[in-house]
C-alpha positions in Angstrom: 18.5 -10.9 2.2 16.4 -7.9 3.2 13.0 -8.6 4.6 10.1 -6.4 5.7 8.9 -6.5 9.3 5.5 -5.0 10.1 6.2 -3.7 13.6 7.3 -0.2 13.7 8.8 2.5 15.8 10.6 5.8 15.5 13.9 7.4 14.8 17.4 7.6 16.3 18.5 10.7 18.3 20.3 13.4 16.2 23.4 15.0 17.5 22.4 17.7 20.1 24.3 20.5 18.3 22.5 19.7 15.0 19.1 19.7 16.6 19.9 22.9 18.5 21.0 24.7 15.4 17.9 23.7 13.4 15.5 24.5 16.2 17.1 27.9 16.8 16.3 28.8 13.2 12.8 27.5 13.3 10.6 30.0 15.3 7.5 27.7 15.2 9.5 24.8 16.6 11.6 26.8 19.0 8.4 28.2 20.5 7.7 24.7 21.8 10.9 24.5 23.8 12.1 25.9 27.1 14.4 28.8 26.4 16.8 28.4 29.4 17.9 25.9 31.9 18.3 26.7 35.6 21.8 28.2 35.0 20.6 30.3 32.1 22.0 28.0 29.4 19.8 27.6 26.3 18.7 24.0 26.1 16.4 23.1 23.2 14.1 20.3 24.1 11.1 18.4 22.6 9.7 17.8 26.1 7.0 20.5 26.0 5.6 19.2 22.7 5.7 15.6 23.9 3.7 16.5 27.1 0.8 17.3 24.8 1.2 14.3 22.5 2.2 11.4 24.7 -1.2 11.0 26.4 -2.7 10.4 22.9 -0.4 7.5 22.1 -1.6 4.2 23.6 -0.3 0.7 24.1 -2.3 -2.1 22.6 -2.3 -5.7 23.9 -4.1 -8.4 21.9 -5.1 -11.9 23.0 -5.7 -14.7 20.6 -6.8 -18.3 21.3 -5.1 -20.9 19.2 -5.8 -24.6 18.9 -2.7 -26.7 19.6 -1.9 -29.2 16.9 -1.9 -32.8 18.4 0.1 -35.8 17.1 -1.9 -37.6 14.4 -1.1 -40.9 16.2 -3.5 -39.9 18.9 -6.3 -40.4 16.5 -5.4 -44.1 16.1 -7.6 -46.2 18.4 -5.0 -49.0 18.5 -2.3 -46.5 19.5 -4.4 -45.1 22.3 -5.3 -48.6 23.6 -1.8 -49.9 23.5 -0.4 -47.0 25.5 -3.5 -46.9 27.8 -3.9 -43.2 27.2 -6.5 -41.3 29.3 -9.5 -40.0 27.3 -8.9 -36.4 28.4 -5.7 -36.3 26.5 -7.7 -36.8 23.3 -9.5 -33.6 23.7 -8.3 -30.6 21.5 -6.1 -28.3 23.5 -6.1 -24.5 23.2 -3.3 -22.0 23.9 -3.8 -18.3 24.6 -1.2 -16.0 23.1 -0.5 -12.3 23.7 1.1 -9.7 21.4 1.8 -6.0 21.8 1.5 -3.0 19.5 0.7 0.7 19.6 -2.2 3.1 18.6 -3.1 6.8 18.5 -6.3 8.5 19.9 -7.6 10.7 17.0 -11.0 11.7 18.5 -11.2 12.1 22.3 -14.9 12.8 22.5 -15.8 9.6 20.5 -13.0 7.5 22.0 -11.6 6.7 18.5 -8.2 5.0 18.3 -6.2 4.4 15.2 -3.8 1.5 14.8 -2.6 -1.0 12.2 -4.8 -3.8 10.9 -2.0 -6.4 11.5 -1.8 -5.4 15.1 -5.3 -6.6 15.9 -5.9 -9.2 13.1 -7.3 -12.4 14.5 -7.5 -11.1 18.1 -10.2 -12.4 20.4 -9.6 -9.5 22.9 -8.1 -6.1 22.5 -6.9 -4.0 25.5 -5.9 -0.4 25.2 -3.6 1.1 27.9 -3.2 4.8 28.4 -0.2 6.7 29.6 -1.9 7.5 32.9 -2.2 3.8 33.7 -5.8 3.2 32.8 -6.8 0.2 30.6 -9.9 -0.4 28.5 -11.3 -3.3 26.5 -11.6 -1.9 23.0 -14.2 -2.5 20.4 -13.1 -3.1 16.8 -15.1 -0.7 14.7 -13.6 -1.9 11.4 -10.4 -2.2 9.4 -8.9 -1.8 6.0 -6.3 -4.6 5.4 -5.3 -3.2 2.0 -4.0 0.0 3.7 -3.3 -1.8 7.0 -5.5 0.5 9.1 -7.9 -0.4 11.9 -10.2 1.7 14.0 -11.0 0.9 17.7 -13.4 2.5 20.2 -12.8 2.9 23.9 -14.8 4.8 26.6 -14.4 8.6 26.0 -13.4 9.4 29.6 -10.7 12.0 30.0 -8.9 11.2 26.8 -6.4 13.3 24.8 -6.4 13.3 21.0 -3.5 14.1 18.7 -3.9 16.9 16.2 -3.8 15.9 12.5 -1.4 17.4 9.9 -1.7 17.6 6.2 0.8 14.9 5.2 0.7 16.0 1.6 2.8 19.0 2.7 5.7 16.8 4.0 9.1 17.3 2.5 12.2 15.1 2.5 14.4 16.4 5.4 11.5 17.4 7.7 12.2 16.4 11.3 9.8 13.9 12.8 9.3 12.2 16.2 8.1 8.6 16.6 6.2 7.3 19.6 5.3 3.7 20.4 5.6 0.6 22.5 8.8 -1.3 21.3 9.2 -4.8 22.6 6.4 -4.1 25.1 8.7 -1.9 27.1 6.2 0.9 27.3 6.0 4.3 25.7 9.2 5.2 23.9 10.2 8.3 21.9 12.7 8.6 19.1 13.5 11.2 16.5 14.7 11.4 12.9 13.8 12.9 9.6 11.7 12.1 6.5 14.1 10.1 4.3 11.8 9.7 1.3 8.2 10.1 0.2 5.8 8.1 -1.9 7.5 4.7 -1.5 5.7 2.0 -3.4 6.2 -1.4 -4.8 7.4 -2.9 -1.5 4.8 -5.6 -1.5 3.8 -4.9 2.1 0.3 -3.6 1.6 -2.3 -3.5 -1.2 -2.1 0.3 -1.4 1.4 1.8 -0.7 2.5 5.4 -0.5 4.8 5.2 2.5 6.7 7.9 4.3 10.3 6.5 4.7 12.1 7.6 7.8 15.3 6.8 9.6 13.3 6.0 12.7 14.6 3.3 15.1 11.6 1.1 14.6 11.2 -2.2 16.4 8.6 -4.9 17.2 5.7 -3.4 19.1 5.8 0.1 17.5 3.3 -0.8 14.8 0.4 1.6 14.9 2.3 4.2 16.8 2.5 7.9 16.0 4.8 9.7 13.7 4.5 13.4 14.4 6.1 16.7 13.3 7.7 19.2 15.7 4.3 20.8 16.3 3.1 17.5 17.7 0.7 16.9 14.8 0.2 13.4 13.4 1.7 12.9 10.0 1.9 9.2 9.8 1.3 5.7 11.4 4.4 3.6 11.9 3.9 0.3 10.0 7.1 -1.6 8.9 10.8 -1.7 8.7 13.3 -3.0 6.2 15.4 -5.4 8.2 18.1 -7.3 6.3 19.4 -9.0 9.5 16.2 -8.9 11.5 17.2 -5.7 13.3 16.7 -2.0 12.7 18.9 -0.4 10.0 17.3 3.1 9.9 14.8 2.4 7.1 11.2 2.6 8.5 7.9 3.1 6.8 4.8 5.0 7.9 1.3 5.3 6.4 0.7 9.0 5.6 -2.0 10.5 7.8 -4.1 11.7 4.8 -4.1 8.2 3.4 -5.1 6.7 6.7 -7.9 9.2 7.2 -9.4 8.4 3.8 -10.0 4.8 5.0 -11.0 5.9 8.6 -13.8 8.2 7.4 -15.4 5.3 5.5 -14.9 2.8 8.4 -16.6 5.2 10.8 -19.5 5.8 8.3 -20.0 2.3 6.9 -18.0 0.0 9.2 -15.9 -0.9 6.1 -14.2 0.7 3.1 -16.1 1.0 -0.1 -13.6 1.8 -2.8 -14.4 3.5 -6.0 -13.5 1.6 -9.2 -12.3 3.1 -12.5 -12.4 -0.2 -14.3 -9.0 -0.3 -16.0 -5.9 -2.5 -16.0 -2.8 -0.4 -16.0 1.0 -0.7 -16.2 4.0 1.7 -16.0 5.0 3.8 -19.0 8.4 2.2 -19.7 11.0 3.6 -22.2 10.0 0.8 -24.6 6.3 1.7 -24.4 7.0 5.4 -24.8 8.9 4.7 -28.0 6.2 2.4 -29.3 3.5 5.0 -28.6 5.8 7.8 -30.0 5.8 9.7 -26.8 8.6 12.3 -26.7 10.6 13.5 -23.8 10.8 11.9 -20.4 7.0 11.6 -19.9 5.9 9.5 -17.0 2.5 8.0 -16.4 0.3 4.9 -16.4 -0.6 3.1 -19.6 -4.2 1.7 -19.9 -3.9 -1.9 -21.0 -7.5 -2.8 -20.7 -10.9 -1.0 -20.1 -13.7 -3.0 -18.6 -17.0 -2.8 -20.5 -19.5 -0.6 -18.8 -17.0 0.7 -16.2 -16.5 4.3 -15.2 -13.5 4.5 -17.5 -15.6 3.1 -20.4 -18.3 5.7 -19.8 -15.7 8.5 -19.6 -14.3 7.5 -23.0 -10.9 6.2 -21.8 -9.4 3.8 -24.3 -6.7 1.2 -24.3 -3.4 2.8 -25.1 -4.2 6.0 -23.3 -1.5 7.2 -20.9 -2.8 8.7 -17.6 -0.6 11.6 -16.6 -2.6 13.4 -13.9 -5.7 13.0 -11.6 -7.4 16.1 -10.4 -4.3 18.1 -11.4 -1.8 16.0 -9.5 0.8 14.3 -11.7 0.8 10.5 -12.0 4.2 9.0 -12.5 3.4 5.3 -12.2 0.7 2.7 -12.2 1.0 2.4 -8.4 0.5 6.1 -8.0 -2.7 5.9 -10.2 -3.9 2.9 -8.2 -3.6 4.8 -5.0 -5.2 7.9 -6.4 -8.3 5.9 -7.5 -8.4 3.2 -4.8 -8.5 5.7 -1.9 -11.6 7.5 -3.3 -15.2 6.6 -2.7 -17.9 5.2 -5.0 -19.5 8.2 -6.7 -16.5 10.5 -6.5 -15.9 12.5 -9.7 -12.4 12.8 -11.0 -10.7 14.9 -13.6 -8.3 12.6 -15.5 -5.6 14.0 -17.8 -4.3 11.6 -20.4 -2.3 11.4 -23.6 -3.8 9.9 -26.7 -2.0 9.9 -30.1 0.4 12.5 -28.8 -2.4 14.9 -27.7 -3.2 15.8 -24.2 -6.9 15.7 -23.2 -9.0 15.7 -20.1 -12.0 13.5 -19.2 -14.3 13.3 -16.2 -15.1 9.9 -14.6 -17.5 9.0 -11.8 -16.1 6.1 -9.9 -18.3 3.0 -9.7 -18.5 0.2 -7.2 -16.4 -3.0 -7.3 -17.3 -5.2 -10.2 -16.4 -8.6 -11.3 -13.5 -8.5 -13.7 -14.7 -8.5 -17.3 -13.7 -11.6 -19.2 -10.5 -11.1 -21.0 -10.1 -10.9 -24.8 -7.3 -12.2 -26.9 -5.0 -11.5 -29.9 -2.6 -13.1 -32.4 0.2 -12.4 -35.0 2.4 -13.7 -37.8 5.8 -12.0 -38.0 9.6 -12.7 -37.8 9.6 -11.5 -34.2 6.9 -14.2 -33.5 8.9 -17.0 -34.9 8.7 -20.0 -32.6 5.4 -18.9 -31.2 2.4 -21.1 -31.9 -0.9 -19.2 -32.5 -4.5 -20.0 -33.3 -7.8 -18.2 -33.4 -9.4 -17.9 -30.0 -13.0 -18.9 -29.3 -15.8 -16.5 -30.1 -13.7 -14.4 -32.4 -12.0 -12.7 -29.5 -8.4 -12.7 -30.6 -5.4 -14.9 -31.1 -4.3 -17.5 -28.6 -0.7 -18.3 -27.9 -0.5 -22.1 -27.9 3.3 -22.6 -27.7 6.5 -20.6 -27.1 9.7 -22.3 -28.0 12.7 -21.6 -25.6 14.8 -20.1 -28.4 12.0 -17.8 -29.7 12.7 -14.1 -29.7 9.4 -13.6 -27.8 10.2 -16.3 -25.2 10.8 -13.7 -22.5 7.6 -11.8 -23.2 4.9 -14.4 -24.2 3.7 -17.7 -22.7 1.2 -20.3 -23.7 -2.3 -19.2 -22.8 -1.7 -15.6 -23.6 -4.4 -13.8 -25.7 -3.3 -11.2 -28.2 -6.0 -8.6 -28.7 -4.2 -5.9 -30.6 -1.1 -5.4 -32.7 0.5 -2.0 -33.4 -2.5 -0.4 -31.8 -5.0 -2.1 -34.2 -7.7 -4.4 -32.7 -7.2 -8.0 -33.8 -9.8 -10.8 -33.4 -8.3 -13.5 -35.6 -5.1 -14.6 -37.2 -6.1 -12.9 -40.4 -6.6 -9.6 -38.6 -3.3 -10.0 -36.8 -1.5 -10.7 -40.1 -3.0 -7.6 -41.6 -1.9 -5.5 -38.6 1.7 -6.6 -39.0 4.3 -6.0 -41.6 7.4 -8.2 -42.0 9.4 -5.1 -42.2 8.4 -3.9 -38.7 11.4 -3.8 -36.5 9.3 -3.3 -33.4 5.9 -4.8 -32.7 3.5 -3.6 -30.0 1.1 -6.2 -28.7 -1.6 -6.0 -26.1 -1.7 -9.3 -24.2 -4.4 -10.6 -21.9 -3.0 -13.0 -19.4 -5.6 -14.5 -17.0 -7.5 -11.5 -15.6 -4.8 -9.0 -16.5 -3.7 -7.2 -19.6 -0.3 -5.7 -20.5 1.3 -4.0 -23.4 4.3 -6.0 -24.8 7.0 -4.6 -27.0 8.8 -7.1 -29.3 12.1 -6.1 -31.0 15.3 -7.7 -32.0 18.3 -7.6 -29.7 
């Protein structure tokens, strides 16, 4: 079974003839390479570029003190007396462990080092080692676990920083170079290409928008640099997909632009203060598109709930709206919308394009601060598609509560006891009576908005 491992590295070497052919046709890349060997033969090489980048990539060693678990029998006075055990053996013991990772210097004058949060998480001491052999004890400035980014500070003495690229301009097929510290061996360079962009839904981080690469990534490469052929940082190596525990050419890196969004806030506030739109969203599926009478192959994120008094509420966003763009950039999924909002600051103003009742409209929203989730509302219904589902009025006239779902019910795969139904066929329902009025026994498809715990979803019920 495939599993993700959060220790990253680069890419495998491409055939020399393929690299040579591509570099010959790329003037900007070819300019980095020596034109001729000693015997006059043309030998493309990445060495000139790496001479400028390698000093900016560092090895990171972390030290953690862990308390060793002792046998519970040692806490028994009779056991200790019977075996005449010395008192010093009863004292808690500690063990000091060490692990290795990688990092990148992004500001030489300030001594700023970028790495992964999981590289330094829980560390008592962090040591940064440079290519020239120098080592420094690093200070943790702050981190963002949701993106898996951490910022360290070391003395700004004769440091070299990597240049940053605009990772939004990356394309599948672009050549990349990965640099890191695999297995603690020391600085290692590998090459490959961008295999895919915008990878989400992997369950590795809170916010995911990974660059996928065929890099040979291994333990110790986490936090290392993924650069283009100009030697510019385009990503931070973070994880690999390893079905058998080894590298299979599927690695993931955090885009440089995504990392910098967190770094800027960490450097300014010591933490990340994310803006909040105040909506609960889900992907626009084929079923939902049919239920909302959306034509074509439209993609987007459906608003399942709007929090009272939130930025979305103030902007006039309503449940059932489908967000299709933010600041002019298309939104294809709920994960993409979550990234677009979650990486912005409190107070940022966004232009949001949405579909409502088949019409496209734009609203402007000013992102607010994190808020406690608004208490969920509920909904209910009486219909052949709800046969086998027990329903009752919820407290405070908030909706209809699902009390029972029989195993053979048509809705068994969609509803569960405790769900609250708050709308039916896009009509707000606060009671069984309103639910009954919103439904027709002739309806072959029923669209419900369901509150489950702190979350809300649109649910489509239909026969077959």
